[in-house]
N, C-alpha and C positions, 0 to 999 in steps of 0.2 A: 732095840727097845731101850737098852740102858742109856744110849745117847739121848733119846727123846726125853727120858726122865731127867737127865742132866740139864737139858735145855729148859725144861719146865722149872727146875729148882735153882738154876743159875741164870743170871742176867748177862748175856754176852756184851750188851752195851756198856755196862759198868766195868766189865773186864777189859774191853778195848780202850775205854777212857783211862783206866788205871795204867795200861801199857803205854799209852800216849804220854801220860804224865811222867812216867818213869824215863822214857826216851828223851823227853824234853829236858828233864832234870840232868840226865847223864851227859847230854851233849850241849847243855846251856842254850836251848832253843826257846823261842818266845811263843810260837803258835803251832798247832797241828799242821798247818800248811808248811812250816819249816821242816817238819818231820817228813812229809811226803816228798819234799824237794831235796832229798839227799840222805835220808835215813830210813827210807821205806823198807829196805831189806832187813835192817836190824829190828824194826817194828814187827814185821811179819814173822821173823824167826822167833821173837819173844812170844808173840801171840800163838804161834804154832806149838810152842813148848807148854803154854798155859792151857791150850785147848787142843789136845792131840788129835781129835777128829777133824780139825780144820786142815785145809790144804793151802799151800803157798802157790800162787800163780804169778808169773811174770808177764805183764802186759806191756805193750809198746805204746809210748806217748811221744810223738815227735822224735822218733828214732832213739828214744831213751827208755830202757826197761823200768817198769814201775811194779814193785812187789805189793801184792794184795793178799788178803785172806779170803778164801771161799769156804763158806760154812752154811749148811742147811739151805742151799739155794740162793744165798746172798753173797755179795762182794763187800768187803770191808777194807778200809784203810784208816790212817790216823785222823783224817778229817770226817770220816763217815762211820762212826761207831754204831749207828742204827742199821747200816747195810743197805744195799740197793740190789735190785734184781738184775739190772743191766749195768755192766761195768762202765759203760759210756756215761752213766749218770754220776759217776764219781767226779767231784769238783775239779780234780787235776786234769781231767779230759775235756774240760770246758773253759780253759783259759790258756793263755800263752805259757809255754814252758818256763818254769822258774819263778813265775809271778805269784804273789799272794795278795788276797784282798786286803784293803786297809782295815785296821782294827778300829 
């Protein structure tokens, strides 16, 4: 019950966006796509510290592990602060490994 109240009073989207911004600044990255292509574990660990009820999952993408957060039935990563129900909807699972869309 306490977690449900936390979700109602806190916006996980803004929390995840702030974490992405922090990782981008720390590692001098340009986009959230850069975070998921090399710094996903750091992102997930920081997110898990900020939201202790979240879980870190390691999913495989083209034989490379990808760290995501699972929270309240949704999967999150640096590119998807709004979360998705099916991890295969995460952008990283729908493009060739290491590629980022043009800005």
